[in-house]
C-alpha positions in Angstrom: -11.8 -9.8 17.1 -8.6 -7.3 17.5 -5.6 -7.9 15.8 -2.5 -7.3 17.7 -0.1 -4.4 16.4 2.8 -7.0 15.8 0.3 -8.8 13.1 -0.8 -5.7 11.9 2.8 -4.4 11.0 3.4 -7.6 9.4 0.0 -7.0 7.3 1.6 -3.4 6.3 4.7 -4.8 5.4 3.3 -7.0 3.1 1.3 -4.1 1.3 4.4 -2.6 1.2 6.4 -4.6 -0.5 3.1 -5.8 -3.0 3.1 -2.1 -4.1 7.0 -2.1 -4.5 6.5 -5.2 -6.8 3.8 -3.7 -8.7 5.3 -0.8 -10.1 1.6 1.0 -10.7 -0.6 2.1 -8.4 -3.4 -0.5 -7.2 -7.2 -0.2 -6.1 -7.9 -0.8 -2.7 -9.9 -4.0 -3.6 -6.7 -5.5 -5.8 -4.5 -4.9 -2.7 -7.1 -6.8 -0.5 -7.5 -9.3 -2.7 -4.0 -9.9 -3.0 -3.0 -9.8 0.7 -6.5 -12.4 1.6 -7.8 -9.8 3.4 -11.2 -7.8 3.9 -11.1 -4.4 2.4 -12.4 -2.2 5.1 -9.6 -3.9 7.2 -7.0 -3.0 3.9 -8.3 0.6 3.4 -7.7 1.1 7.5 -4.0 -0.1 7.1 -3.6 2.0 3.8 -4.8 5.5 5.5 -2.5 4.7 8.2 0.4 4.0 6.5 -0.7 7.1 4.4 -0.7 9.5 7.7 3.2 8.0 8.1 4.1 9.2 4.5 4.7 5.4 2.9 1.7 5.4 0.5 0.2 8.1 -1.7 -2.9 7.9 -2.4 -4.5 8.2 -5.7 -8.2 9.9 -6.2 -8.5 10.4 -9.9 -8.0 8.1 -13.0 -5.1 8.9 -15.5 -7.6 11.2 -17.6 -8.1 13.4 -14.6 -11.4 12.3 -13.9 -11.9 12.1 -9.9 -12.9 8.9 -8.6 -16.2 8.8 -6.5 -16.0 6.1 -4.2 -12.4 4.1 -5.3 -8.7 4.7 -4.6 -5.8 3.6 -5.8 -2.4 3.3 -4.2 1.2 3.7 -5.1 4.4 3.9 -2.6 5.7 7.2 -1.7 9.0 8.4 -3.4 11.2 8.3 -0.3 9.3 4.9 0.5 9.9 3.2 -2.7 13.9 4.6 -2.5 14.5 2.9 1.0 12.7 -0.4 -0.1 14.6 -0.2 -3.5 17.9 0.1 -1.1 16.5 -2.5 1.2 16.2 -5.2 -1.5 19.6 -4.2 -2.8 21.4 -5.0 -0.1 19.7 -8.6 0.7 21.5 -9.4 -2.5 24.7 -8.6 -1.4 
């Protein structure tokens, strides 16, 4: 089944909002669990957001050891600033 671009964009917005509110990097599986979607589908959307420089993929744990099969994700600095400004304008 194919999901429309409009619905895909809405899911991407949900992911960005989740990462913004999280304040720390999240594993793909946790993002998928929170959004209630398939992990592979969420990974594809995260990869697309990475290409658009909206999220950053973290492939190492806090001790510097590289993950073999997992990735953590966080909002890019530029996306965080834009999202924060957008949230501030919402309350004005």
